[in-house]
C-alpha positions in Angstrom: 134.9 -52.9 3.7 133.9 -53.0 7.4 135.5 -50.1 9.2 135.6 -48.3 12.5 135.5 -44.4 12.6 139.2 -44.4 13.6 140.1 -46.2 10.4 138.6 -43.3 8.3 140.4 -40.7 10.4 143.8 -42.4 10.1 143.4 -42.7 6.3 142.5 -39.1 5.9 145.4 -38.1 8.1 147.8 -40.1 6.0 146.4 -38.7 2.7 146.1 -35.0 3.6 147.5 -34.0 7.0 147.3 -30.3 6.3 143.8 -30.3 5.0 141.0 -29.0 7.2 139.3 -31.5 9.4 136.8 -29.3 11.3 136.1 -25.6 10.9 134.2 -24.1 13.9 132.1 -20.9 13.9 130.7 -19.4 17.1 127.6 -17.5 16.1 127.6 -15.4 19.2 131.1 -13.9 18.9 131.8 -14.5 15.2 135.0 -16.4 16.1 136.4 -19.0 13.7 138.7 -21.9 14.6 140.0 -24.4 12.1 141.9 -27.6 12.9 143.7 -29.5 10.2 143.8 -33.3 10.3 147.4 -33.1 11.7 146.4 -30.6 14.4 143.4 -32.7 15.4 145.8 -35.7 15.6 148.0 -33.8 18.0 145.0 -32.9 20.2 143.9 -36.6 20.0 147.3 -37.8 21.1 147.2 -35.5 24.1 143.6 -36.2 25.0 143.8 -40.0 24.6 147.0 -40.1 26.5 145.3 -38.3 29.4 142.3 -40.6 29.2 144.4 -43.7 29.2 147.1 -42.7 31.6 145.1 -40.9 34.2 141.7 -42.6 34.0 142.5 -46.1 32.6 140.2 -45.6 29.6 140.5 -48.5 27.2 138.5 -50.6 24.8 136.1 -51.7 27.5 135.3 -48.2 28.6 132.4 -45.8 28.0 132.9 -42.0 28.1 130.2 -39.4 28.1 131.1 -36.5 25.8 128.8 -33.5 26.5 130.5 -30.4 25.1 127.8 -29.3 22.6 128.5 -28.2 19.1 132.1 -27.1 19.7 135.3 -28.1 18.0 136.2 -29.8 21.3 133.6 -32.4 20.4 135.9 -33.6 17.7 138.9 -33.7 20.1 137.1 -35.8 22.7 134.9 -38.0 20.6 137.8 -39.0 18.4 140.1 -39.5 21.4 137.7 -42.0 22.8 137.4 -43.7 19.5 141.2 -43.8 19.1 141.3 -45.9 22.3 138.7 -48.3 21.0 136.3 -47.0 23.7 132.7 -45.9 23.3 131.2 -42.4 23.3 128.1 -42.2 25.4 125.4 -39.6 24.9 124.3 -37.6 27.9 121.2 -39.8 28.3 123.5 -42.8 28.9 125.7 -41.1 31.4 124.8 -43.7 34.1 126.6 -46.3 32.0 129.8 -44.3 31.7 133.2 -44.6 33.4 134.0 -40.9 32.9 132.4 -37.7 31.6 133.9 -34.9 29.6 131.5 -31.9 29.8 131.2 -28.2 29.0 130.7 -26.2 32.2 127.0 -25.9 32.0 126.5 -29.6 31.2 128.7 -30.6 34.1 126.4 -28.7 36.5 123.4 -30.9 35.5 122.2 -33.5 38.0 124.9 -36.1 38.6 124.4 -39.8 37.7 123.5 -42.2 40.4 127.0 -43.7 40.2 129.6 -41.1 40.8 132.2 -40.8 38.0 135.1 -38.5 37.4 134.0 -35.4 35.4 136.5 -33.4 33.3 135.2 -30.0 32.4 136.1 -27.4 29.7 135.0 -24.0 28.8 132.6 -23.4 26.0 134.3 -20.3 24.7 135.7 -20.6 21.2 139.3 -21.0 22.2 138.8 -23.5 25.0 140.9 -21.7 27.6 141.4 -23.3 31.0 138.7 -22.5 33.5 140.9 -21.9 36.5 138.7 -20.6 39.4 135.6 -21.1 37.4 136.0 -24.9 37.6 132.9 -26.4 39.3 133.5 -28.1 42.7 134.4 -31.7 42.3 135.3 -31.4 38.6 138.7 -31.3 36.9 139.8 -28.5 34.6 140.9 -30.7 31.8 142.3 -28.0 29.5 144.7 -27.1 32.2 145.9 -30.7 32.4 146.0 -31.7 28.7 149.1 -29.7 27.6 151.4 -31.9 29.7 150.7 -34.9 27.5 152.8 -35.8 24.4 151.7 -34.9 20.8 152.1 -38.5 19.7 150.3 -41.4 21.3 150.5 -44.5 19.1 147.5 -46.9 19.7 146.4 -50.0 17.8 143.6 -49.5 15.3 140.3 -50.5 16.9 138.2 -53.4 15.6 135.1 -52.5 13.5 133.1 -54.5 16.0 134.2 -52.4 19.0 131.3 -50.7 20.8 131.5 -47.1 19.5 128.3 -45.1 20.4 126.1 -45.7 23.4 122.7 -44.2 24.0 120.0 -45.0 26.5 118.0 -47.1 24.0 120.7 -48.5 21.6 124.4 -49.1 21.0 126.3 -49.0 17.7 129.6 -50.7 17.0 132.2 -49.1 14.7 130.9 -50.5 11.5 127.3 -49.6 12.3 128.3 -46.0 13.2 130.2 -45.6 9.9 127.2 -46.9 7.9 124.8 -44.6 9.7 127.1 -41.6 9.3 127.5 -42.3 5.6 123.7 -42.3 5.2 123.5 -38.8 6.7 125.9 -37.6 4.0 124.4 -39.6 1.2 125.0 -36.9 -1.4 128.8 -37.2 -0.8 129.5 -33.7 0.2 133.2 -33.3 1.0 132.7 -30.0 2.8 129.8 -30.6 5.1 128.1 -27.8 7.1 126.4 -29.0 10.3 124.1 -27.1 12.7 122.3 -29.9 14.4 122.8 -30.7 18.1 124.9 -33.8 19.0 122.4 -35.0 21.6 121.1 -38.0 19.6 123.0 -40.7 17.9 122.3 -39.2 14.5 123.3 -35.7 15.7 126.6 -37.0 17.1 127.4 -38.8 13.9 126.5 -35.8 11.8 128.7 -33.5 13.8 131.7 -35.8 14.1 131.8 -38.6 11.5 129.7 -37.9 8.4 132.2 -35.8 6.6 134.9 -38.4 7.3 133.0 -41.0 5.4 133.7 -39.1 2.1 137.2 -38.0 3.1 135.9 -34.5 3.6 135.7 -32.0 6.4 133.1 -30.5 8.8 132.0 -26.9 9.1 130.5 -26.9 12.6 128.3 -23.8 13.4 127.5 -23.3 17.1 124.6 -21.1 18.1 121.7 -19.7 16.0 123.1 -17.6 13.1 120.7 -15.8 10.8 120.2 -17.0 7.3 122.4 -14.3 5.9 125.3 -15.3 8.1 124.8 -19.0 7.1 124.8 -18.1 3.4 128.1 -16.2 3.9 129.6 -19.2 5.7 128.5 -21.6 3.0 130.1 -19.3 0.3 133.3 -18.6 2.2 133.8 -22.3 3.2 132.8 -23.7 -0.2 130.2 -26.0 1.4 129.0 -28.9 -0.7 126.2 -30.1 1.5 124.4 -29.2 4.7 122.9 -31.1 7.6 120.6 -28.7 9.4 117.7 -30.9 10.4 117.4 -34.5 11.5 
């Protein structure tokens, strides 16, 4: 079967809406945030509604998502995919129509072609930035709450452009195949500590667990081995992606 990432997400949502989709650990503060498939779906409805209504993002669009190893990566990457659009890695920002970035990433050198930049905090609870919003950027977490919790969109084609990097582009079917290979042992509870700055890293952090109908444990920062062992035990991790 040839599939787009969004097909996998919708199937998981229908089968087990209350099951975990992503569990996030912030190594610095020890904070834990968990989103079920249904909760992520609500976030995606709001985020995709904002992207479509305010910025005309559609199946022809490319959106840079540069929020690091945070649960917001799932919100924004899957919101882009829900619209049939492509997620661009930071090295392909010059090809993008829009950027969603954590505050530090938003303050990196701007692309040659100016694009709107939506910024969010990197704290575990993604609070609005308020006066900390960098000049010329939009505090997206202050805007997103106004959008509905439901935003029906047609399922994207498996041939839709899905991931864009400086050197290559993957359509939906190729992204699913590559993500499945990263989780070849079939772990349903997948712990990931790699950075999403490469195609493989992005797929590991967002899509690999979905290829088995499982969920992601996303660890941000650099926890010591004892902390990682505790997380593996507490979260009943089946498989880990720690190096690529």
